[in-house]
PDB file of N, CA, C and O in Angstrom:
ATOM      1  N   MET A   1      -7.893  -4.142 -22.061  1.00  0.00           N
ATOM      2  CA  MET A   1      -6.945  -2.971 -21.616  1.00  0.00           C
ATOM      3  C   MET A   1      -8.195  -2.038 -20.867  1.00  0.00           C
ATOM      4  O   MET A   1      -9.199  -1.645 -21.462  1.00  0.00           O
ATOM      5  N   GLY A   2      -7.921  -1.819 -19.605  1.00  0.00           N
ATOM      6  CA  GLY A   2      -8.757  -0.706 -19.077  1.00  0.00           C
ATOM      7  C   GLY A   2     -10.189  -1.066 -18.623  1.00  0.00           C
ATOM      8  O   GLY A   2     -11.090  -0.482 -19.224  1.00  0.00           O
ATOM      9  N   GLY A   3     -10.457  -1.744 -17.871  1.00  0.00           N
ATOM     10  CA  GLY A   3     -11.976  -2.038 -17.893  1.00  0.00           C
ATOM     11  C   GLY A   3     -12.264  -3.753 -17.796  1.00  0.00           C
ATOM     12  O   GLY A   3     -11.389  -4.604 -17.957  1.00  0.00           O
ATOM     13  N   LYS A   4     -13.382  -3.961 -17.563  1.00  0.00           N
ATOM     14  CA  LYS A   4     -13.659  -5.394 -17.495  1.00  0.00           C
ATOM     15  C   LYS A   4     -14.014  -5.857 -18.871  1.00  0.00           C
ATOM     16  O   LYS A   4     -14.407  -5.118 -19.773  1.00  0.00           O
ATOM     17  N   GLU A   5     -13.844  -7.104 -18.946  1.00  0.00           N
ATOM     18  CA  GLU A   5     -14.214  -7.882 -20.247  1.00  0.00           C
ATOM     19  C   GLU A   5     -15.760  -7.809 -20.520  1.00  0.00           C
ATOM     20  O   GLU A   5     -16.538  -7.629 -19.583  1.00  0.00           O
ATOM     21  N   ALA A   6     -16.213  -7.956 -21.872  1.00  0.00           N
ATOM     22  CA  ALA A   6     -17.745  -7.727 -22.036  1.00  0.00           C
ATOM     23  C   ALA A   6     -18.441  -8.967 -21.372  1.00  0.00           C
ATOM     24  O   ALA A   6     -18.199 -10.132 -21.687  1.00  0.00           O
ATOM     25  N   GLY A   7     -19.355  -8.558 -20.392  1.00  0.00           N
ATOM     26  CA  GLY A   7     -20.054  -9.606 -19.729  1.00  0.00           C
ATOM     27  C   GLY A   7     -19.295 -10.087 -18.463  1.00  0.00           C
ATOM     28  O   GLY A   7     -19.907 -10.792 -17.661  1.00  0.00           O
ATOM     29  N   GLY A   8     -18.121  -9.782 -18.253  1.00  0.00           N
ATOM     30  CA  GLY A   8     -17.364 -10.286 -17.209  1.00  0.00           C
ATOM     31  C   GLY A   8     -17.588  -9.515 -15.971  1.00  0.00           C
ATOM     32  O   GLY A   8     -18.095  -8.401 -16.101  1.00  0.00           O
ATOM     33  N   LYS A   9     -17.279  -9.949 -14.760  1.00  0.00           N
ATOM     34  CA  LYS A   9     -17.232  -9.299 -13.670  1.00  0.00           C
ATOM     35  C   LYS A   9     -15.769  -8.987 -13.211  1.00  0.00           C
ATOM     36  O   LYS A   9     -14.851  -9.770 -13.455  1.00  0.00           O
ATOM     37  N   SER A  10     -15.574  -7.726 -12.487  1.00  0.00           N
ATOM     38  CA  SER A  10     -14.497  -7.601 -11.851  1.00  0.00           C
ATOM     39  C   SER A  10     -14.511  -7.562 -10.386  1.00  0.00           C
ATOM     40  O   SER A  10     -15.578  -7.472  -9.779  1.00  0.00           O
ATOM     41  N   MET A  11     -13.205  -7.636  -9.694  1.00  0.00           N
ATOM     42  CA  MET A  11     -13.020  -7.332  -8.459  1.00  0.00           C
ATOM     43  C   MET A  11     -12.015  -6.469  -7.973  1.00  0.00           C
ATOM     44  O   MET A  11     -11.172  -6.183  -8.823  1.00  0.00           O
ATOM     45  N   LYS A  12     -11.860  -5.985  -6.891  1.00  0.00           N
ATOM     46  CA  LYS A  12     -11.023  -4.997  -6.372  1.00  0.00           C
ATOM     47  C   LYS A  12      -9.963  -5.505  -5.381  1.00  0.00           C
ATOM     48  O   LYS A  12     -10.296  -6.203  -4.423  1.00  0.00           O
ATOM     49  N   ALA A  13      -8.739  -5.169  -5.601  1.00  0.00           N
ATOM     50  CA  ALA A  13      -7.836  -5.534  -4.369  1.00  0.00           C
ATOM     51  C   ALA A  13      -7.297  -4.303  -4.051  1.00  0.00           C
ATOM     52  O   ALA A  13      -7.091  -3.525  -4.982  1.00  0.00           O
ATOM     53  N   ARG A  14      -6.986  -3.922  -2.757  1.00  0.00           N
ATOM     54  CA  ARG A  14      -6.478  -2.764  -2.292  1.00  0.00           C
ATOM     55  C   ARG A  14      -5.227  -3.309  -1.363  1.00  0.00           C
ATOM     56  O   ARG A  14      -5.410  -4.053  -0.399  1.00  0.00           O
ATOM     57  N   VAL A  15      -3.979  -2.852  -1.770  1.00  0.00           N
ATOM     58  CA  VAL A  15      -2.756  -3.476  -1.002  1.00  0.00           C
ATOM     59  C   VAL A  15      -2.120  -2.149  -0.326  1.00  0.00           C
ATOM     60  O   VAL A  15      -1.763  -1.112  -0.884  1.00  0.00           O
ATOM     61  N   GLN A  16      -2.090  -2.458   0.890  1.00  0.00           N
ATOM     62  CA  GLN A  16      -1.400  -1.251   1.660  1.00  0.00           C
ATOM     63  C   GLN A  16      -0.019  -1.620   1.991  1.00  0.00           C
ATOM     64  O   GLN A  16       0.132  -2.638   2.667  1.00  0.00           O
ATOM     65  N   VAL A  17       0.967  -0.981   1.638  1.00  0.00           N
ATOM     66  CA  VAL A  17       2.494  -1.189   1.758  1.00  0.00           C
ATOM     67  C   VAL A  17       2.983  -0.122   2.830  1.00  0.00           C
ATOM     68  O   VAL A  17       2.843   1.099   2.761  1.00  0.00           O
ATOM     69  N   MET A  18       3.618  -0.896   3.883  1.00  0.00           N
ATOM     70  CA  MET A  18       4.163   0.236   4.929  1.00  0.00           C
ATOM     71  C   MET A  18       5.729  -0.511   5.087  1.00  0.00           C
ATOM     72  O   MET A  18       6.005  -1.696   4.901  1.00  0.00           O
ATOM     73  N   LEU A  19       6.606   0.575   5.479  1.00  0.00           N
ATOM     74  CA  LEU A  19       7.895   0.251   5.810  1.00  0.00           C
ATOM     75  C   LEU A  19       7.694  -0.659   7.050  1.00  0.00           C
ATOM     76  O   LEU A  19       6.682  -0.481   7.729  1.00  0.00           O
ATOM     77  N   LYS A  20       8.668  -1.709   7.425  1.00  0.00           N
ATOM     78  CA  LYS A  20       8.586  -2.694   8.377  1.00  0.00           C
ATOM     79  C   LYS A  20       9.162  -1.709   9.740  1.00  0.00           C
ATOM     80  O   LYS A  20       9.855  -0.694   9.690  1.00  0.00           O
ATOM     81  N   ASN A  21       8.675  -2.323  10.773  1.00  0.00           N
ATOM     82  CA  ASN A  21       9.071  -1.591  12.040  1.00  0.00           C
ATOM     83  C   ASN A  21      10.632  -1.500  12.225  1.00  0.00           C
ATOM     84  O   ASN A  21      11.261  -2.525  11.964  1.00  0.00           O
ATOM     85  N   GLY A  22      11.257  -0.503  12.604  1.00  0.00           N
ATOM     86  CA  GLY A  22      12.872  -0.458  12.568  1.00  0.00           C
ATOM     87  C   GLY A  22      13.388  -0.099  11.549  1.00  0.00           C
ATOM     88  O   GLY A  22      14.616  -0.028  11.526  1.00  0.00           O
ATOM     89  N   VAL A  23      12.640   0.235  10.406  1.00  0.00           N
ATOM     90  CA  VAL A  23      13.349   0.847   9.142  1.00  0.00           C
ATOM     91  C   VAL A  23      13.040   2.178   9.236  1.00  0.00           C
ATOM     92  O   VAL A  23      11.885   2.571   9.401  1.00  0.00           O
ATOM     93  N   LEU A  24      14.207   3.063   9.124  1.00  0.00           N
ATOM     94  CA  LEU A  24      13.907   4.433   9.011  1.00  0.00           C
ATOM     95  C   LEU A  24      12.947   4.981   7.773  1.00  0.00           C
ATOM     96  O   LEU A  24      12.858   4.540   6.627  1.00  0.00           O
ATOM     97  N   ASP A  25      12.272   6.073   8.389  1.00  0.00           N
ATOM     98  CA  ASP A  25      11.378   6.453   7.443  1.00  0.00           C
ATOM     99  C   ASP A  25      11.480   7.903   7.280  1.00  0.00           C
ATOM    100  O   ASP A  25      10.820   8.642   8.010  1.00  0.00           O
ATOM    101  N   PRO A  26      12.383   8.441   6.230  1.00  0.00           N
ATOM    102  CA  PRO A  26      12.841   9.809   6.229  1.00  0.00           C
ATOM    103  C   PRO A  26      11.649  10.592   5.761  1.00  0.00           C
ATOM    104  O   PRO A  26      11.547  11.762   6.130  1.00  0.00           O
ATOM    105  N   GLN A  27      10.585   9.966   4.851  1.00  0.00           N
ATOM    106  CA  GLN A  27       9.420  10.950   4.403  1.00  0.00           C
ATOM    107  C   GLN A  27       8.698  11.230   5.700  1.00  0.00           C
ATOM    108  O   GLN A  27       8.425  12.378   6.049  1.00  0.00           O
ATOM    109  N   GLY A  28       8.375  10.093   6.449  1.00  0.00           N
ATOM    110  CA  GLY A  28       7.460  10.247   7.689  1.00  0.00           C
ATOM    111  C   GLY A  28       8.063  11.269   8.670  1.00  0.00           C
ATOM    112  O   GLY A  28       7.369  12.137   9.200  1.00  0.00           O
ATOM    113  N   GLU A  29       9.252  11.146   8.867  1.00  0.00           N
ATOM    114  CA  GLU A  29       9.987  12.196   9.578  1.00  0.00           C
ATOM    115  C   GLU A  29       9.834  13.616   9.040  1.00  0.00           C
ATOM    116  O   GLU A  29       9.678  14.542   9.836  1.00  0.00           O
ATOM    117  N   ALA A  30       9.872  13.833   7.700  1.00  0.00           N
ATOM    118  CA  ALA A  30       9.874  15.100   7.100  1.00  0.00           C
ATOM    119  C   ALA A  30       8.415  15.526   7.350  1.00  0.00           C
ATOM    120  O   ALA A  30       8.238  16.728   7.547  1.00  0.00           O
ATOM    121  N   VAL A  31       7.424  14.768   7.368  1.00  0.00           N
ATOM    122  CA  VAL A  31       6.143  15.152   7.638  1.00  0.00           C
ATOM    123  C   VAL A  31       5.755  15.512   8.953  1.00  0.00           C
ATOM    124  O   VAL A  31       4.982  16.428   9.235  1.00  0.00           O
ATOM    125  N   ARG A  32       6.397  14.656   9.843  1.00  0.00           N
ATOM    126  CA  ARG A  32       6.298  14.905  11.354  1.00  0.00           C
ATOM    127  C   ARG A  32       6.957  16.402  11.744  1.00  0.00           C
ATOM    128  O   ARG A  32       6.416  17.094  12.606  1.00  0.00           O
ATOM    129  N   HIS A  33       8.058  16.805  11.105  1.00  0.00           N
ATOM    130  CA  HIS A  33       8.705  17.775  11.459  1.00  0.00           C
ATOM    131  C   HIS A  33       8.021  19.041  10.752  1.00  0.00           C
ATOM    132  O   HIS A  33       7.974  20.142  11.301  1.00  0.00           O
ATOM    133  N   SER A  34       7.577  18.817   9.678  1.00  0.00           N
ATOM    134  CA  SER A  34       6.585  19.920   9.043  1.00  0.00           C
ATOM    135  C   SER A  34       5.379  20.150   9.680  1.00  0.00           C
ATOM    136  O   SER A  34       4.995  21.316   9.773  1.00  0.00           O
ATOM    137  N   LEU A  35       4.645  19.159  10.181  1.00  0.00           N
ATOM    138  CA  LEU A  35       3.489  19.364  11.190  1.00  0.00           C
ATOM    139  C   LEU A  35       3.977  20.249  12.240  1.00  0.00           C
ATOM    140  O   LEU A  35       3.435  21.338  12.428  1.00  0.00           O
ATOM    141  N   GLY A  36       5.014  19.833  12.969  1.00  0.00           N
ATOM    142  CA  GLY A  36       5.471  20.512  14.218  1.00  0.00           C
ATOM    143  C   GLY A  36       5.736  22.041  13.796  1.00  0.00           C
ATOM    144  O   GLY A  36       5.454  22.965  14.559  1.00  0.00           O
ATOM    145  N   THR A  37       6.252  22.224  12.634  1.00  0.00           N
ATOM    146  CA  THR A  37       6.689  23.601  12.271  1.00  0.00           C
ATOM    147  C   THR A  37       5.077  24.467  12.122  1.00  0.00           C
ATOM    148  O   THR A  37       4.841  25.567  12.623  1.00  0.00           O
ATOM    149  N   MET A  38       4.261  23.768  11.436  1.00  0.00           N
ATOM    150  CA  MET A  38       2.789  24.499  11.290  1.00  0.00           C
ATOM    151  C   MET A  38       2.213  24.626  12.301  1.00  0.00           C
ATOM    152  O   MET A  38       1.092  25.128  12.217  1.00  0.00           O
ATOM    153  N   GLY A  39       2.700  24.253  13.591  1.00  0.00           N
ATOM    154  CA  GLY A  39       1.921  24.363  14.794  1.00  0.00           C
ATOM    155  C   GLY A  39       1.066  23.168  15.362  1.00  0.00           C
ATOM    156  O   GLY A  39       0.333  23.287  16.343  1.00  0.00           O
ATOM    157  N   PHE A  40       1.227  22.058  14.679  1.00  0.00           N
ATOM    158  CA  PHE A  40       0.532  20.870  15.045  1.00  0.00           C
ATOM    159  C   PHE A  40       1.266  20.101  16.096  1.00  0.00           C
ATOM    160  O   PHE A  40       1.884  19.073  15.817  1.00  0.00           O
ATOM    161  N   ALA A  41       1.188  20.686  17.527  1.00  0.00           N
ATOM    162  CA  ALA A  41       1.831  19.670  18.501  1.00  0.00           C
ATOM    163  C   ALA A  41       1.318  18.492  18.862  1.00  0.00           C
ATOM    164  O   ALA A  41       0.131  18.183  18.758  1.00  0.00           O
ATOM    165  N   GLY A  42       2.223  17.790  19.304  1.00  0.00           N
ATOM    166  CA  GLY A  42       2.015  16.317  19.991  1.00  0.00           C
ATOM    167  C   GLY A  42       1.995  15.120  18.964  1.00  0.00           C
ATOM    168  O   GLY A  42       1.514  14.034  19.290  1.00  0.00           O
ATOM    169  N   VAL A  43       2.533  15.348  17.706  1.00  0.00           N
ATOM    170  CA  VAL A  43       2.684  14.253  16.658  1.00  0.00           C
ATOM    171  C   VAL A  43       4.080  13.754  16.962  1.00  0.00           C
ATOM    172  O   VAL A  43       5.077  14.410  16.660  1.00  0.00           O
ATOM    173  N   GLU A  44       4.129  12.551  17.580  1.00  0.00           N
ATOM    174  CA  GLU A  44       5.497  12.044  18.161  1.00  0.00           C
ATOM    175  C   GLU A  44       6.066  11.365  17.013  1.00  0.00           C
ATOM    176  O   GLU A  44       7.294  11.446  16.964  1.00  0.00           O
ATOM    177  N   SER A  45       5.516  10.724  16.088  1.00  0.00           N
ATOM    178  CA  SER A  45       5.954  10.102  14.822  1.00  0.00           C
ATOM    179  C   SER A  45       4.938   9.867  13.569  1.00  0.00           C
ATOM    180  O   SER A  45       3.717   9.757  13.673  1.00  0.00           O
ATOM    181  N   VAL A  46       5.569   9.823  12.563  1.00  0.00           N
ATOM    182  CA  VAL A  46       4.742   9.672  11.425  1.00  0.00           C
ATOM    183  C   VAL A  46       5.445   8.602  10.629  1.00  0.00           C
ATOM    184  O   VAL A  46       6.644   8.728  10.382  1.00  0.00           O
ATOM    185  N   ARG A  47       4.630   7.357  10.137  1.00  0.00           N
ATOM    186  CA  ARG A  47       5.081   6.397   9.128  1.00  0.00           C
ATOM    187  C   ARG A  47       4.225   6.636   7.931  1.00  0.00           C
ATOM    188  O   ARG A  47       3.015   6.852   7.984  1.00  0.00           O
ATOM    189  N   GLN A  48       4.977   6.577   6.804  1.00  0.00           N
ATOM    190  CA  GLN A  48       4.356   6.942   5.494  1.00  0.00           C
ATOM    191  C   GLN A  48       4.308   5.674   4.603  1.00  0.00           C
ATOM    192  O   GLN A  48       5.344   5.012   4.541  1.00  0.00           O
ATOM    193  N   GLY A  49       3.276   5.282   3.940  1.00  0.00           N
ATOM    194  CA  GLY A  49       3.203   4.189   3.172  1.00  0.00           C
ATOM    195  C   GLY A  49       2.538   4.430   1.711  1.00  0.00           C
ATOM    196  O   GLY A  49       2.511   5.540   1.178  1.00  0.00           O
ATOM    197  N   LYS A  50       2.057   3.369   1.191  1.00  0.00           N
ATOM    198  CA  LYS A  50       1.208   3.601  -0.130  1.00  0.00           C
ATOM    199  C   LYS A  50       0.327   2.737  -0.068  1.00  0.00           C
ATOM    200  O   LYS A  50       0.415   1.742   0.653  1.00  0.00           O
ATOM    201  N   VAL A  51      -0.761   3.034  -0.908  1.00  0.00           N
ATOM    202  CA  VAL A  51      -1.749   2.342  -1.195  1.00  0.00           C
ATOM    203  C   VAL A  51      -1.960   1.998  -2.739  1.00  0.00           C
ATOM    204  O   VAL A  51      -1.872   2.894  -3.578  1.00  0.00           O
ATOM    205  N   ILE A  52      -2.230   0.725  -3.081  1.00  0.00           N
ATOM    206  CA  ILE A  52      -2.374   0.352  -4.601  1.00  0.00           C
ATOM    207  C   ILE A  52      -3.612  -0.297  -4.650  1.00  0.00           C
ATOM    208  O   ILE A  52      -3.936  -1.293  -4.005  1.00  0.00           O
ATOM    209  N   GLU A  53      -4.323   0.368  -5.504  1.00  0.00           N
ATOM    210  CA  GLU A  53      -5.602  -0.447  -5.858  1.00  0.00           C
ATOM    211  C   GLU A  53      -5.609  -0.950  -7.235  1.00  0.00           C
ATOM    212  O   GLU A  53      -5.246  -0.288  -8.207  1.00  0.00           O
ATOM    213  N   LEU A  54      -6.066  -2.226  -7.270  1.00  0.00           N
ATOM    214  CA  LEU A  54      -6.005  -3.061  -8.545  1.00  0.00           C
ATOM    215  C   LEU A  54      -7.489  -3.505  -8.786  1.00  0.00           C
ATOM    216  O   LEU A  54      -8.234  -3.990  -7.934  1.00  0.00           O
ATOM    217  N   ASP A  55      -7.783  -3.255 -10.090  1.00  0.00           N
ATOM    218  CA  ASP A  55      -9.247  -3.886 -10.694  1.00  0.00           C
ATOM    219  C   ASP A  55      -8.709  -5.240 -11.306  1.00  0.00           C
ATOM    220  O   ASP A  55      -7.732  -5.313 -12.050  1.00  0.00           O
ATOM    221  N   LEU A  56      -9.411  -6.199 -10.927  1.00  0.00           N
ATOM    222  CA  LEU A  56      -8.896  -7.551 -11.331  1.00  0.00           C
ATOM    223  C   LEU A  56     -10.136  -8.333 -11.779  1.00  0.00           C
ATOM    224  O   LEU A  56     -11.281  -8.074 -11.409  1.00  0.00           O
ATOM    225  N   ALA A  57      -9.792  -9.297 -12.598  1.00  0.00           N
ATOM    226  CA  ALA A  57     -10.675 -10.120 -13.270  1.00  0.00           C
ATOM    227  C   ALA A  57     -11.322 -11.109 -12.299  1.00  0.00           C
ATOM    228  O   ALA A  57     -10.637 -11.654 -11.434  1.00  0.00           O
ATOM    229  N   GLU A  58     -12.766 -11.373 -12.443  1.00  0.00           N
ATOM    230  CA  GLU A  58     -13.267 -12.218 -11.249  1.00  0.00           C
ATOM    231  C   GLU A  58     -12.469 -13.471 -11.365  1.00  0.00           C
ATOM    232  O   GLU A  58     -12.080 -13.890 -12.456  1.00  0.00           O
ATOM    233  N   GLY A  59     -12.272 -13.958 -10.438  1.00  0.00           N
ATOM    234  CA  GLY A  59     -11.590 -15.257 -10.024  1.00  0.00           C
ATOM    235  C   GLY A  59     -10.084 -15.045  -9.837  1.00  0.00           C
ATOM    236  O   GLY A  59      -9.362 -15.989  -9.513  1.00  0.00           O
ATOM    237  N   THR A  60      -9.664 -13.959 -10.015  1.00  0.00           N
ATOM    238  CA  THR A  60      -8.182 -13.694  -9.526  1.00  0.00           C
ATOM    239  C   THR A  60      -8.069 -13.950  -7.787  1.00  0.00           C
ATOM    240  O   THR A  60      -8.810 -13.385  -6.982  1.00  0.00           O
ATOM    241  N   THR A  61      -7.117 -14.799  -7.465  1.00  0.00           N
ATOM    242  CA  THR A  61      -7.193 -15.110  -6.321  1.00  0.00           C
ATOM    243  C   THR A  61      -6.177 -14.279  -5.425  1.00  0.00           C
ATOM    244  O   THR A  61      -5.337 -13.522  -5.911  1.00  0.00           O
ATOM    245  N   GLU A  62      -6.350 -14.510  -4.009  1.00  0.00           N
ATOM    246  CA  GLU A  62      -5.521 -13.721  -3.162  1.00  0.00           C
ATOM    247  C   GLU A  62      -4.059 -14.020  -3.298  1.00  0.00           C
ATOM    248  O   GLU A  62      -3.217 -13.140  -3.120  1.00  0.00           O
ATOM    249  N   GLU A  63      -3.730 -15.336  -3.633  1.00  0.00           N
ATOM    250  CA  GLU A  63      -2.584 -15.836  -3.937  1.00  0.00           C
ATOM    251  C   GLU A  63      -1.678 -14.994  -4.940  1.00  0.00           C
ATOM    252  O   GLU A  63      -0.537 -14.546  -4.829  1.00  0.00           O
ATOM    253  N   THR A  64      -2.588 -14.952  -5.921  1.00  0.00           N
ATOM    254  CA  THR A  64      -1.908 -14.141  -7.292  1.00  0.00           C
ATOM    255  C   THR A  64      -1.705 -12.783  -6.710  1.00  0.00           C
ATOM    256  O   THR A  64      -0.562 -12.342  -6.829  1.00  0.00           O
ATOM    257  N   VAL A  65      -2.508 -12.095  -6.156  1.00  0.00           N
ATOM    258  CA  VAL A  65      -2.189 -10.630  -5.566  1.00  0.00           C
ATOM    259  C   VAL A  65      -1.019 -10.745  -4.704  1.00  0.00           C
ATOM    260  O   VAL A  65      -0.156  -9.868  -4.745  1.00  0.00           O
ATOM    261  N   LYS A  66      -0.904 -11.836  -3.860  1.00  0.00           N
ATOM    262  CA  LYS A  66       0.274 -11.925  -2.941  1.00  0.00           C
ATOM    263  C   LYS A  66       1.542 -11.961  -3.921  1.00  0.00           C
ATOM    264  O   LYS A  66       2.498 -11.239  -3.637  1.00  0.00           O
ATOM    265  N   GLU A  67       1.587 -12.686  -4.943  1.00  0.00           N
ATOM    266  CA  GLU A  67       2.710 -13.054  -5.638  1.00  0.00           C
ATOM    267  C   GLU A  67       2.932 -11.616  -6.594  1.00  0.00           C
ATOM    268  O   GLU A  67       4.041 -11.404  -7.085  1.00  0.00           O
ATOM    269  N   MET A  68       1.977 -10.815  -6.777  1.00  0.00           N
ATOM    270  CA  MET A  68       2.254  -9.555  -7.479  1.00  0.00           C
ATOM    271  C   MET A  68       3.008  -8.590  -6.389  1.00  0.00           C
ATOM    272  O   MET A  68       3.855  -7.772  -6.747  1.00  0.00           O
ATOM    273  N   CYS A  69       2.636  -8.758  -5.089  1.00  0.00           N
ATOM    274  CA  CYS A  69       3.401  -8.081  -4.148  1.00  0.00           C
ATOM    275  C   CYS A  69       4.671  -8.499  -3.821  1.00  0.00           C
ATOM    276  O   CYS A  69       5.472  -7.657  -3.415  1.00  0.00           O
ATOM    277  N   GLU A  70       4.999  -9.667  -3.928  1.00  0.00           N
ATOM    278  CA  GLU A  70       6.308 -10.254  -3.536  1.00  0.00           C
ATOM    279  C   GLU A  70       7.264  -9.887  -4.696  1.00  0.00           C
ATOM    280  O   GLU A  70       8.421  -9.515  -4.505  1.00  0.00           O
ATOM    281  N   LYS A  71       6.657 -10.026  -5.984  1.00  0.00           N
ATOM    282  CA  LYS A  71       7.678  -9.701  -7.137  1.00  0.00           C
ATOM    283  C   LYS A  71       7.736  -8.122  -7.676  1.00  0.00           C
ATOM    284  O   LYS A  71       8.679  -7.694  -8.342  1.00  0.00           O
ATOM    285  N   LEU A  72       6.613  -7.348  -7.293  1.00  0.00           N
ATOM    286  CA  LEU A  72       6.771  -5.989  -7.662  1.00  0.00           C
ATOM    287  C   LEU A  72       6.359  -4.867  -6.747  1.00  0.00           C
ATOM    288  O   LEU A  72       7.044  -3.861  -6.563  1.00  0.00           O
ATOM    289  N   LEU A  73       5.167  -5.113  -6.174  1.00  0.00           N
ATOM    290  CA  LEU A  73       4.474  -3.966  -5.677  1.00  0.00           C
ATOM    291  C   LEU A  73       5.115  -3.566  -4.221  1.00  0.00           C
ATOM    292  O   LEU A  73       5.033  -2.410  -3.806  1.00  0.00           O
ATOM    293  N   ALA A  74       5.772  -4.627  -3.463  1.00  0.00           N
ATOM    294  CA  ALA A  74       6.370  -4.352  -2.181  1.00  0.00           C
ATOM    295  C   ALA A  74       7.950  -4.820  -2.196  1.00  0.00           C
ATOM    296  O   ALA A  74       8.264  -5.918  -2.657  1.00  0.00           O
ATOM    297  N   ASN A  75       8.777  -4.039  -1.736  1.00  0.00           N
ATOM    298  CA  ASN A  75      10.281  -4.424  -1.406  1.00  0.00           C
ATOM    299  C   ASN A  75      10.214  -5.057  -0.158  1.00  0.00           C
ATOM    300  O   ASN A  75      10.361  -4.377   0.858  1.00  0.00           O
ATOM    301  N   THR A  76       9.975  -6.487  -0.078  1.00  0.00           N
ATOM    302  CA  THR A  76       9.741  -7.031   1.025  1.00  0.00           C
ATOM    303  C   THR A  76      10.903  -7.388   1.922  1.00  0.00           C
ATOM    304  O   THR A  76      10.751  -8.130   2.893  1.00  0.00           O
ATOM    305  N   VAL A  77      12.101  -6.839   1.581  1.00  0.00           N
ATOM    306  CA  VAL A  77      13.159  -6.767   2.555  1.00  0.00           C
ATOM    307  C   VAL A  77      13.026  -5.667   3.560  1.00  0.00           C
ATOM    308  O   VAL A  77      13.514  -5.825   4.679  1.00  0.00           O
ATOM    309  N   ILE A  78      12.372  -4.512   3.227  1.00  0.00           N
ATOM    310  CA  ILE A  78      12.134  -3.449   4.036  1.00  0.00           C
ATOM    311  C   ILE A  78      10.642  -3.230   4.236  1.00  0.00           C
ATOM    312  O   ILE A  78      10.281  -2.498   5.157  1.00  0.00           O
ATOM    313  N   GLU A  79       9.853  -3.744   3.533  1.00  0.00           N
ATOM    314  CA  GLU A  79       8.286  -3.210   3.567  1.00  0.00           C
ATOM    315  C   GLU A  79       7.359  -4.512   3.626  1.00  0.00           C
ATOM    316  O   GLU A  79       7.466  -5.562   2.993  1.00  0.00           O
ATOM    317  N   SER A  80       6.463  -4.140   4.532  1.00  0.00           N
ATOM    318  CA  SER A  80       5.165  -5.205   4.661  1.00  0.00           C
ATOM    319  C   SER A  80       4.151  -4.697   3.893  1.00  0.00           C
ATOM    320  O   SER A  80       4.066  -3.521   3.539  1.00  0.00           O
ATOM    321  N   TYR A  81       3.204  -5.780   3.573  1.00  0.00           N
ATOM    322  CA  TYR A  81       2.065  -5.288   2.961  1.00  0.00           C
ATOM    323  C   TYR A  81       0.821  -6.196   3.480  1.00  0.00           C
ATOM    324  O   TYR A  81       0.917  -7.304   4.008  1.00  0.00           O
ATOM    325  N   GLU A  82      -0.384  -5.460   3.205  1.00  0.00           N
ATOM    326  CA  GLU A  82      -1.720  -5.989   3.615  1.00  0.00           C
ATOM    327  C   GLU A  82      -2.610  -5.902   2.316  1.00  0.00           C
ATOM    328  O   GLU A  82      -2.716  -4.899   1.610  1.00  0.00           O
ATOM    329  N   ILE A  83      -3.253  -7.154   2.107  1.00  0.00           N
ATOM    330  CA  ILE A  83      -4.105  -7.369   1.110  1.00  0.00           C
ATOM    331  C   ILE A  83      -5.509  -7.475   1.545  1.00  0.00           C
ATOM    332  O   ILE A  83      -5.844  -8.283   2.411  1.00  0.00           O
ATOM    333  N   LYS A  84      -6.469  -6.549   0.871  1.00  0.00           N
ATOM    334  CA  LYS A  84      -7.985  -6.487   0.954  1.00  0.00           C
ATOM    335  C   LYS A  84      -8.679  -6.816  -0.187  1.00  0.00           C
ATOM    336  O   LYS A  84      -8.365  -6.092  -1.131  1.00  0.00           O
ATOM    337  N   LEU A  85      -9.476  -7.615  -0.430  1.00  0.00           N
ATOM    338  CA  LEU A  85     -10.084  -8.084  -1.595  1.00  0.00           C
ATOM    339  C   LEU A  85     -11.588  -7.539  -1.424  1.00  0.00           C
ATOM    340  O   LEU A  85     -12.147  -7.708  -0.341  1.00  0.00           O
ATOM    341  N   SER A  86     -12.239  -6.900  -2.462  1.00  0.00           N
ATOM    342  CA  SER A  86     -13.729  -6.716  -2.455  1.00  0.00           C
ATOM    343  C   SER A  86     -14.437  -6.941  -3.775  1.00  0.00           C
ATOM    344  O   SER A  86     -15.659  -6.809  -3.851  1.00  0.00           O
TER     345      SER A  86
END
């Protein structure tokens, strides 16, 4: 729990989740509106998403992370995701 196994290495995965094009983004619209109210002109649209960082055991495959996204981390009906391993 919380950390790498004794003597084991870990790797990181960063998953960026965004609403798919064409899906309404009320949070993004609220941010765009607030920026305009604060005097930040020229912001035509805002899309808001989330970033999930995972510390993984060495040897965890991108396919495993994809499965995590498909089953829990992203609602693939309305969201897309991108995985970066390091």
